[in-house]
C-alpha positions in Angstrom: 0.0 0.0 -0.1 1.2 3.4 -0.8 -0.3 6.7 0.4 0.2 10.0 -1.4 -0.5 13.7 -0.8 -3.7 15.4 -1.9 -1.9 17.7 -4.3 -1.5 14.8 -6.7 -2.9 15.1 -10.2 -6.6 14.3 -11.0 -7.9 11.7 -13.3 -11.0 13.5 -14.3 -9.6 15.3 -17.5 -9.0 11.9 -19.2 -11.2 10.0 -21.4 -11.3 6.2 -21.5 -13.2 4.0 -24.0 -15.4 1.2 -22.7 -15.3 -2.4 -24.0 -18.4 -1.4 -26.0 -16.3 1.2 -27.8 -18.0 4.1 -26.1 -15.6 7.1 -25.2 -16.3 7.9 -21.4 -14.8 11.0 -19.7 -13.6 10.1 -16.3 -15.2 13.2 -15.0 -18.4 11.1 -15.3 -17.3 9.5 -12.0 -16.7 12.8 -10.3 -17.8 12.7 -6.6 -17.3 8.9 -6.4 -14.6 6.8 -4.6 -13.0 4.6 -7.3 -10.9 1.5 -7.3 -9.1 1.1 -10.7 -7.7 -2.4 -11.4 -5.6 -3.6 -14.3 -7.3 -6.9 -15.1 -6.5 -10.1 -17.1 -8.6 -13.1 -17.8 -5.9 -15.8 -17.7 -4.0 -14.8 -14.5 -3.7 -16.6 -11.2 -5.4 -13.5 -9.7 -8.3 -13.5 -12.1 -10.7 -14.9 -9.4 -10.3 -11.4 -7.8 -13.1 -10.5 -10.3 -15.5 -12.0 -7.8 -14.3 -9.8 -4.9 -14.3 -6.8 -7.0 -17.8 -7.4 -8.0 -18.7 -8.0 -4.3 -17.1 -4.5 -3.5 -19.2 -2.9 -6.3 -22.3 -4.5 -4.9 -21.6 -3.6 -1.3 -20.6 0.1 -1.9 -22.1 1.4 -5.3 -25.1 2.9 -3.6 -22.7 4.9 -1.2 -21.0 6.5 -4.1 -18.2 3.9 -5.2 -17.3 2.1 -8.3 -14.7 -0.3 -9.5 -13.3 0.5 -12.9 -11.6 -2.4 -14.8 -8.8 -1.9 -17.3 -7.8 -5.0 -19.1 -4.2 -5.3 -20.0 -2.0 -7.8 -21.7 1.3 -6.3 -20.3 2.1 -9.1 -17.9 2.6 -12.7 -19.0 0.3 -12.1 -22.1 -2.5 -13.0 -19.8 -5.2 -10.9 -21.6 -5.1 -11.9 -25.2 -8.8 -11.6 -25.9 -10.6 -9.0 -27.9 -13.0 -6.4 -26.3 -15.9 -8.7 -27.0 -14.2 -11.8 -25.5 -13.3 -9.8 -22.4 -16.7 -8.6 -22.0 -18.3 -12.1 -22.4 -15.7 -13.6 -20.1 -16.3 -11.0 -17.3 -20.0 -11.2 -17.6 -20.6 -14.9 -18.0 -17.8 -16.1 -15.5 -17.9 -13.5 -12.7 -21.2 -11.6 -13.3 -19.2 -8.3 -13.6 -21.5 -5.2 -13.5 -18.8 -2.5 -12.9 -17.5 -0.5 -15.8 -14.8 -2.3 -18.0 -12.7 -0.4 -20.4 -10.6 -1.2 -23.5 -7.3 -2.9 -23.2 -4.6 -0.6 -22.2 -0.9 -0.6 -21.6 -0.3 0.0 -17.9 3.5 0.1 -17.6 6.5 1.6 -19.5 6.9 4.4 -22.0 3.8 3.3 -23.9 1.5 3.3 -20.8 -1.9 4.9 -21.3 -2.1 8.3 -20.0 -4.3 7.2 -17.1 -1.8 4.6 -16.0 1.2 7.0 -16.5 -0.6 9.4 -14.1 -1.4 6.5 -11.5 2.1 5.3 -11.8 3.7 8.6 -11.2 1.5 9.3 -8.2 1.7 5.8 -6.5 4.1 3.6 -8.5 3.7 1.4 -11.5 1.8 -1.8 -11.3 4.1 -4.9 -11.0 1.5 -7.4 -12.2 -2.2 -7.8 -13.1 -4.8 -6.8 -10.5 -2.9 -4.0 -9.1 -5.5 -1.6 -7.4 -5.5 2.1 -7.2 -7.9 3.9 -4.9 -9.0 7.4 -6.1 -10.8 9.8 -3.9 -14.0 11.7 -4.7 -12.0 14.7 -6.1 -10.2 12.3 -8.6 -6.9 12.2 -6.7 -5.0 8.9 -6.6 -4.8 8.3 -2.7 -3.6 4.7 -2.3 -2.4 1.6 -4.1 -2.6 -2.1 -3.2 -0.5 -4.8 -4.9 -2.0 -7.8 -6.8 -1.7 -10.1 -3.9 -4.1 -8.1 -1.8 -7.5 -9.5 -2.0 -10.3 -7.0 -2.9 -12.2 -8.0 0.2 -9.2 -7.6 2.5 -9.9 -5.4 5.5 -7.2 -2.9 4.3 -9.0 -2.3 1.1 -12.6 -2.1 2.7 -11.3 0.3 5.4 -9.6 2.6 2.7 -12.7 2.6 0.8 -14.9 3.4 3.8 -12.5 6.1 4.9 -12.8 7.9 1.5 -16.5 7.4 1.4 -16.8 9.2 4.7 -14.8 12.2 3.5 
């Protein structure tokens, strides 16, 4: 876990494209606490989709959302097309939270969102790295891949940000 200061950059000026090909300004989520996760369908951590969906269900009505960003950056574990990813997430894990197009999350070719998150809190080291973003769009905390979405650390951090 990494904490950062509140003067970090905000994600709201950025626009991401959903798996359905719809451009979505991240400002759409202004006022919500977010958990951004780089996902992969063929990873040992893939079952974390179940916990991420449980967080979505538990906290959505309180102003929270998980945002999923498939990436093939680690081990080639997300080879599918947007349609294949959407079908897998829906059919296998019942994912209802927003899922976006496959992006690069590390290195010089990282998508602008992940460049911002990496600068603020460090780059992801594997799939299912989680970034907590406050209601104002500031990245505030990061959780490595091996931290389960339903861990007390993540739930306490979400509840802390929702209470602010």
